[in-house]
Structures are given as C-alpha cells and as structure tokens.
Gaussian input, Z-matrix of N, CA and C with variables (Angstrom, degrees):
# hf/3-21g

backbone

0 1
 N
 C     1     B1
 C     2     B2     1     A1
 N     3     B3     2     A2     1     D1
 C     4     B4     3     A3     2     D2
 C     5     B5     4     A4     3     D3
 N     6     B6     5     A5     4     D4
 C     7     B7     6     A6     5     D5
 C     8     B8     7     A7     6     D6
 N     9     B9     8     A8     7     D7
 C    10    B10     9     A9     8     D8
 C    11    B11    10    A10     9     D9
 N    12    B12    11    A11    10    D10
 C    13    B13    12    A12    11    D11
 C    14    B14    13    A13    12    D12
 N    15    B15    14    A14    13    D13
 C    16    B16    15    A15    14    D14
 C    17    B17    16    A16    15    D15
 N    18    B18    17    A17    16    D16
 C    19    B19    18    A18    17    D17
 C    20    B20    19    A19    18    D18
 N    21    B21    20    A20    19    D19
 C    22    B22    21    A21    20    D20
 C    23    B23    22    A22    21    D21
 N    24    B24    23    A23    22    D22
 C    25    B25    24    A24    23    D23
 C    26    B26    25    A25    24    D24
 N    27    B27    26    A26    25    D25
 C    28    B28    27    A27    26    D26
 C    29    B29    28    A28    27    D27
 N    30    B30    29    A29    28    D28
 C    31    B31    30    A30    29    D29
 C    32    B32    31    A31    30    D30
 N    33    B33    32    A32    31    D31
 C    34    B34    33    A33    32    D32
 C    35    B35    34    A34    33    D33
 N    36    B36    35    A35    34    D34
 C    37    B37    36    A36    35    D35
 C    38    B38    37    A37    36    D36
 N    39    B39    38    A38    37    D37
 C    40    B40    39    A39    38    D38
 C    41    B41    40    A40    39    D39
 N    42    B42    41    A41    40    D40
 C    43    B43    42    A42    41    D41
 C    44    B44    43    A43    42    D42
 N    45    B45    44    A44    43    D43
 C    46    B46    45    A45    44    D44
 C    47    B47    46    A46    45    D45
 N    48    B48    47    A47    46    D46
 C    49    B49    48    A48    47    D47
 C    50    B50    49    A49    48    D48
 N    51    B51    50    A50    49    D49
 C    52    B52    51    A51    50    D50
 C    53    B53    52    A52    51    D51
 N    54    B54    53    A53    52    D52
 C    55    B55    54    A54    53    D53
 C    56    B56    55    A55    54    D54
 N    57    B57    56    A56    55    D55
 C    58    B58    57    A57    56    D56
 C    59    B59    58    A58    57    D57
 N    60    B60    59    A59    58    D58
 C    61    B61    60    A60    59    D59
 C    62    B62    61    A61    60    D60
 N    63    B63    62    A62    61    D61
 C    64    B64    63    A63    62    D62
 C    65    B65    64    A64    63    D63
 N    66    B66    65    A65    64    D64
 C    67    B67    66    A66    65    D65
 C    68    B68    67    A67    66    D66
 N    69    B69    68    A68    67    D67
 C    70    B70    69    A69    68    D68
 C    71    B71    70    A70    69    D69
 N    72    B72    71    A71    70    D70
 C    73    B73    72    A72    71    D71
 C    74    B74    73    A73    72    D72
 N    75    B75    74    A74    73    D73
 C    76    B76    75    A75    74    D74
 C    77    B77    76    A76    75    D75
 N    78    B78    77    A77    76    D76
 C    79    B79    78    A78    77    D77
 C    80    B80    79    A79    78    D78
 N    81    B81    80    A80    79    D79
 C    82    B82    81    A81    80    D80
 C    83    B83    82    A82    81    D81
 N    84    B84    83    A83    82    D82
 C    85    B85    84    A84    83    D83
 C    86    B86    85    A85    84    D84
 N    87    B87    86    A86    85    D85
 C    88    B88    87    A87    86    D86
 C    89    B89    88    A88    87    D87
 N    90    B90    89    A89    88    D88
 C    91    B91    90    A90    89    D89
 C    92    B92    91    A91    90    D90
 N    93    B93    92    A92    91    D91
 C    94    B94    93    A93    92    D92
 C    95    B95    94    A94    93    D93
 N    96    B96    95    A95    94    D94
 C    97    B97    96    A96    95    D95
 C    98    B98    97    A97    96    D96
 N    99    B99    98    A98    97    D97
 C   100   B100    99    A99    98    D98
 C   101   B101   100   A100    99    D99
 N   102   B102   101   A101   100   D100
 C   103   B103   102   A102   101   D101
 C   104   B104   103   A103   102   D102
 N   105   B105   104   A104   103   D103
 C   106   B106   105   A105   104   D104
 C   107   B107   106   A106   105   D105
 N   108   B108   107   A107   106   D106
 C   109   B109   108   A108   107   D107
 C   110   B110   109   A109   108   D108
 N   111   B111   110   A110   109   D109
 C   112   B112   111   A111   110   D110
 C   113   B113   112   A112   111   D111
 N   114   B114   113   A113   112   D112
 C   115   B115   114   A114   113   D113
 C   116   B116   115   A115   114   D114
 N   117   B117   116   A116   115   D115
 C   118   B118   117   A117   116   D116
 C   119   B119   118   A118   117   D117
 N   120   B120   119   A119   118   D118
 C   121   B121   120   A120   119   D119
 C   122   B122   121   A121   120   D120
 N   123   B123   122   A122   121   D121
 C   124   B124   123   A123   122   D122
 C   125   B125   124   A124   123   D123
 N   126   B126   125   A125   124   D124
 C   127   B127   126   A126   125   D125
 C   128   B128   127   A127   126   D126
 N   129   B129   128   A128   127   D127
 C   130   B130   129   A129   128   D128
 C   131   B131   130   A130   129   D129
 N   132   B132   131   A131   130   D130
 C   133   B133   132   A132   131   D131
 C   134   B134   133   A133   132   D132
 N   135   B135   134   A134   133   D133
 C   136   B136   135   A135   134   D134
 C   137   B137   136   A136   135   D135
 N   138   B138   137   A137   136   D136
 C   139   B139   138   A138   137   D137
 C   140   B140   139   A139   138   D138
 N   141   B141   140   A140   139   D139
 C   142   B142   141   A141   140   D140
 C   143   B143   142   A142   141   D141
 N   144   B144   143   A143   142   D142
 C   145   B145   144   A144   143   D143
 C   146   B146   145   A145   144   D144
 N   147   B147   146   A146   145   D145
 C   148   B148   147   A147   146   D146
 C   149   B149   148   A148   147   D147
 N   150   B150   149   A149   148   D148
 C   151   B151   150   A150   149   D149
 C   152   B152   151   A151   150   D150
 N   153   B153   152   A152   151   D151
 C   154   B154   153   A153   152   D152
 C   155   B155   154   A154   153   D153
 N   156   B156   155   A155   154   D154
 C   157   B157   156   A156   155   D155
 C   158   B158   157   A157   156   D156
 N   159   B159   158   A158   157   D157
 C   160   B160   159   A159   158   D158
 C   161   B161   160   A160   159   D159
 N   162   B162   161   A161   160   D160
 C   163   B163   162   A162   161   D161
 C   164   B164   163   A163   162   D162
 N   165   B165   164   A164   163   D163
 C   166   B166   165   A165   164   D164
 C   167   B167   166   A166   165   D165
 N   168   B168   167   A167   166   D166
 C   169   B169   168   A168   167   D167
 C   170   B170   169   A169   168   D168
 N   171   B171   170   A170   169   D169
 C   172   B172   171   A171   170   D170
 C   173   B173   172   A172   171   D171
 N   174   B174   173   A173   172   D172
 C   175   B175   174   A174   173   D173
 C   176   B176   175   A175   174   D174
 N   177   B177   176   A176   175   D175
 C   178   B178   177   A177   176   D176
 C   179   B179   178   A178   177   D177
 N   180   B180   179   A179   178   D178
 C   181   B181   180   A180   179   D179
 C   182   B182   181   A181   180   D180
 N   183   B183   182   A182   181   D181
 C   184   B184   183   A183   182   D182
 C   185   B185   184   A184   183   D183

   B1=1.4387
   B2=1.5187
   B3=1.3356
   B4=1.4593
   B5=1.5312
   B6=1.3465
   B7=1.4698
   B8=1.5233
   B9=1.3241
   B10=1.4656
   B11=1.5252
   B12=1.3350
   B13=1.4602
   B14=1.5334
   B15=1.3347
   B16=1.4656
   B17=1.5229
   B18=1.3242
   B19=1.4578
   B20=1.5286
   B21=1.3172
   B22=1.4655
   B23=1.5229
   B24=1.3272
   B25=1.4611
   B26=1.5308
   B27=1.3348
   B28=1.4642
   B29=1.5253
   B30=1.3298
   B31=1.4647
   B32=1.5216
   B33=1.3168
   B34=1.4637
   B35=1.5266
   B36=1.3196
   B37=1.4683
   B38=1.5307
   B39=1.3285
   B40=1.4629
   B41=1.5172
   B42=1.3250
   B43=1.4618
   B44=1.5224
   B45=1.3192
   B46=1.4666
   B47=1.5240
   B48=1.3358
   B49=1.4617
   B50=1.5279
   B51=1.3350
   B52=1.4646
   B53=1.5252
   B54=1.3217
   B55=1.4601
   B56=1.5281
   B57=1.3358
   B58=1.4671
   B59=1.5244
   B60=1.3322
   B61=1.4627
   B62=1.5250
   B63=1.3168
   B64=1.4559
   B65=1.5226
   B66=1.3228
   B67=1.4631
   B68=1.5146
   B69=1.3387
   B70=1.4666
   B71=1.5256
   B72=1.3277
   B73=1.4640
   B74=1.5247
   B75=1.3209
   B76=1.4613
   B77=1.5220
   B78=1.3163
   B79=1.4591
   B80=1.5133
   B81=1.3134
   B82=1.4628
   B83=1.5171
   B84=1.3205
   B85=1.4606
   B86=1.5272
   B87=1.3390
   B88=1.4635
   B89=1.5224
   B90=1.3189
   B91=1.4602
   B92=1.5252
   B93=1.3132
   B94=1.4595
   B95=1.5291
   B96=1.3349
   B97=1.4574
   B98=1.5217
   B99=1.3203
   B100=1.4589
   B101=1.5205
   B102=1.3316
   B103=1.4586
   B104=1.5194
   B105=1.3054
   B106=1.4537
   B107=1.5201
   B108=1.3309
   B109=1.4645
   B110=1.5232
   B111=1.3068
   B112=1.4578
   B113=1.5218
   B114=1.3106
   B115=1.4515
   B116=1.5189
   B117=1.3046
   B118=1.4592
   B119=1.5161
   B120=1.2978
   B121=1.4610
   B122=1.5243
   B123=1.3166
   B124=1.4577
   B125=1.5128
   B126=1.3179
   B127=1.4540
   B128=1.5209
   B129=1.2979
   B130=1.4555
   B131=1.5181
   B132=1.3260
   B133=1.4622
   B134=1.5174
   B135=1.2867
   B136=1.4614
   B137=1.5181
   B138=1.3233
   B139=1.4638
   B140=1.5259
   B141=1.3123
   B142=1.4574
   B143=1.5245
   B144=1.3219
   B145=1.4655
   B146=1.5309
   B147=1.3084
   B148=1.4534
   B149=1.5156
   B150=1.3262
   B151=1.4593
   B152=1.5212
   B153=1.3224
   B154=1.4606
   B155=1.5223
   B156=1.3082
   B157=1.4590
   B158=1.5264
   B159=1.2974
   B160=1.4570
   B161=1.5144
   B162=1.3069
   B163=1.4651
   B164=1.5212
   B165=1.2760
   B166=1.4605
   B167=1.5272
   B168=1.3263
   B169=1.4543
   B170=1.5199
   B171=1.3053
   B172=1.4649
   B173=1.5303
   B174=1.3513
   B175=1.4593
   B176=1.5242
   B177=1.3240
   B178=1.4607
   B179=1.5194
   B180=1.3096
   B181=1.4576
   B182=1.5284
   B183=1.3466
   B184=1.4683
   B185=1.4971
   A1=111.81
   A2=116.69
   A3=119.42
   A4=111.17
   A5=118.36
   A6=121.23
   A7=110.73
   A8=115.50
   A9=119.78
   A10=109.88
   A11=116.25
   A12=120.47
   A13=110.18
   A14=117.58
   A15=121.17
   A16=110.65
   A17=115.79
   A18=120.16
   A19=110.72
   A20=116.75
   A21=120.95
   A22=110.90
   A23=117.45
   A24=120.78
   A25=110.97
   A26=117.29
   A27=120.66
   A28=111.11
   A29=116.06
   A30=120.37
   A31=109.86
   A32=116.82
   A33=121.29
   A34=110.69
   A35=117.45
   A36=121.12
   A37=110.47
   A38=116.52
   A39=120.33
   A40=112.32
   A41=116.33
   A42=120.30
   A43=110.86
   A44=117.19
   A45=121.02
   A46=110.39
   A47=116.45
   A48=120.19
   A49=110.53
   A50=117.35
   A51=120.63
   A52=111.14
   A53=116.73
   A54=120.28
   A55=110.58
   A56=117.03
   A57=120.95
   A58=111.15
   A59=117.18
   A60=120.87
   A61=111.08
   A62=116.62
   A63=120.48
   A64=110.62
   A65=116.37
   A66=119.88
   A67=111.71
   A68=116.88
   A69=120.79
   A70=110.67
   A71=116.78
   A72=120.69
   A73=111.65
   A74=116.70
   A75=120.85
   A76=112.68
   A77=116.50
   A78=119.98
   A79=112.96
   A80=116.93
   A81=120.37
   A82=112.57
   A83=117.08
   A84=120.49
   A85=112.09
   A86=117.58
   A87=120.75
   A88=109.89
   A89=115.56
   A90=119.52
   A91=109.40
   A92=118.09
   A93=120.73
   A94=112.88
   A95=117.87
   A96=121.29
   A97=112.37
   A98=118.04
   A99=121.74
   A100=112.39
   A101=115.86
   A102=121.56
   A103=110.01
   A104=116.05
   A105=121.42
   A106=108.09
   A107=117.67
   A108=118.38
   A109=110.04
   A110=115.40
   A111=119.41
   A112=108.63
   A113=116.36
   A114=120.80
   A115=109.09
   A116=116.09
   A117=120.40
   A118=108.27
   A119=115.52
   A120=120.60
   A121=109.79
   A122=115.98
   A123=121.76
   A124=108.70
   A125=116.42
   A126=119.06
   A127=108.10
   A128=115.61
   A129=121.74
   A130=107.84
   A131=115.42
   A132=118.66
   A133=108.92
   A134=114.78
   A135=119.85
   A136=108.48
   A137=117.66
   A138=118.96
   A139=110.86
   A140=115.17
   A141=120.23
   A142=109.28
   A143=117.39
   A144=119.49
   A145=110.24
   A146=116.32
   A147=121.32
   A148=113.55
   A149=118.87
   A150=121.81
   A151=107.83
   A152=115.83
   A153=119.19
   A154=108.97
   A155=118.73
   A156=120.82
   A157=112.68
   A158=117.93
   A159=122.22
   A160=108.04
   A161=114.70
   A162=118.46
   A163=109.80
   A164=114.27
   A165=120.73
   A166=110.21
   A167=116.19
   A168=120.91
   A169=108.91
   A170=117.98
   A171=122.02
   A172=111.35
   A173=118.51
   A174=120.81
   A175=111.58
   A176=119.24
   A177=121.44
   A178=111.70
   A179=118.24
   A180=121.14
   A181=112.41
   A182=118.34
   A183=120.60
   A184=111.12
   D1=-34.74
   D2=-175.13
   D3=-72.33
   D4=-33.44
   D5=177.64
   D6=-69.24
   D7=-36.32
   D8=178.72
   D9=-65.96
   D10=-40.86
   D11=179.58
   D12=-64.84
   D13=-41.69
   D14=177.42
   D15=-61.55
   D16=-43.15
   D17=178.93
   D18=-62.09
   D19=-44.10
   D20=179.68
   D21=-61.94
   D22=-39.92
   D23=178.93
   D24=-66.96
   D25=-38.25
   D26=177.07
   D27=-65.01
   D28=-41.80
   D29=178.52
   D30=-63.10
   D31=-44.40
   D32=179.93
   D33=-61.55
   D34=-43.48
   D35=179.68
   D36=-64.34
   D37=-41.59
   D38=178.19
   D39=-63.92
   D40=-40.78
   D41=178.51
   D42=-65.07
   D43=-41.59
   D44=179.18
   D45=-63.58
   D46=-40.64
   D47=179.14
   D48=-64.50
   D49=-44.79
   D50=179.46
   D51=-65.37
   D52=-37.31
   D53=177.99
   D54=-63.39
   D55=-42.46
   D56=177.44
   D57=-63.81
   D58=-43.19
   D59=179.42
   D60=-63.08
   D61=-41.29
   D62=178.95
   D63=-66.43
   D64=-42.36
   D65=177.68
   D66=-60.39
   D67=-41.11
   D68=177.17
   D69=-64.50
   D70=-43.17
   D71=-178.59
   D72=-64.82
   D73=-34.74
   D74=-179.38
   D75=-88.24
   D76=-6.15
   D77=-179.62
   D78=78.18
   D79=21.70
   D80=-178.21
   D81=-80.16
   D82=-14.09
   D83=-177.49
   D84=-90.11
   D85=-2.98
   D86=-178.37
   D87=-66.94
   D88=146.99
   D89=-179.95
   D90=-70.69
   D91=144.98
   D92=-179.00
   D93=-68.33
   D94=-14.05
   D95=-179.50
   D96=-92.61
   D97=9.67
   D98=-176.54
   D99=-70.39
   D100=178.83
   D101=179.29
   D102=-84.28
   D103=81.07
   D104=178.45
   D105=-116.46
   D106=137.90
   D107=176.72
   D108=-65.95
   D109=144.75
   D110=-179.88
   D111=-72.90
   D112=131.53
   D113=179.51
   D114=-87.76
   D115=132.93
   D116=177.73
   D117=-122.99
   D118=148.22
   D119=-178.51
   D120=-86.22
   D121=144.35
   D122=174.56
   D123=-91.12
   D124=144.60
   D125=173.54
   D126=-86.86
   D127=139.06
   D128=-178.12
   D129=-124.00
   D130=128.00
   D131=176.84
   D132=-74.26
   D133=129.32
   D134=176.84
   D135=-106.95
   D136=143.53
   D137=178.75
   D138=-64.59
   D139=146.36
   D140=178.42
   D141=-69.53
   D142=144.79
   D143=178.54
   D144=-61.18
   D145=136.03
   D146=177.60
   D147=88.68
   D148=-12.45
   D149=179.36
   D150=-110.94
   D151=117.38
   D152=178.78
   D153=-112.04
   D154=140.31
   D155=180.00
   D156=-69.27
   D157=-19.50
   D158=177.59
   D159=-147.45
   D160=156.15
   D161=-179.63
   D162=-93.39
   D163=163.41
   D164=177.31
   D165=-110.04
   D166=24.02
   D167=-179.61
   D168=-77.81
   D169=112.32
   D170=-176.09
   D171=-67.57
   D172=-23.21
   D173=-179.33
   D174=-69.07
   D175=-22.08
   D176=179.55
   D177=-71.78
   D178=-15.77
   D179=-179.47
   D180=-74.71
   D181=-13.98
   D182=-174.99
   D183=-102.34

C-alpha cells in the first residue's frame, strides 16, 4: 500500500508541474491586471429567418 501511495503522489506532482508549464505556455498564469488590450465583440449580421440568399432548388442548375 505504501508504494502505491508514493506512486500516486509522484503522479500528482508530475501532473501539477505539467499543468503549470502548460498554463505558462498558454499565458494563463498572467495577472488579470496586466497590459492586455481590451477585447470587444464584433456585431455580425445574421440572415432573417425564412429569407435565404440563394435557393437550394437543384432544378435551377440546369
């Protein structure tokens, strides 16, 4: 039982280390107060329901 517990602790430590490394690589560890440009959402026009810009009538292709 004691060897299994040691192994589990080693696995947990390795996972935590990899998680920290990945967070650093992705920039997830940066403070939220850093110099980051503010992200703004773009508005996107969506087609009105029932109005299609083109038909799907296969007979029009001939």
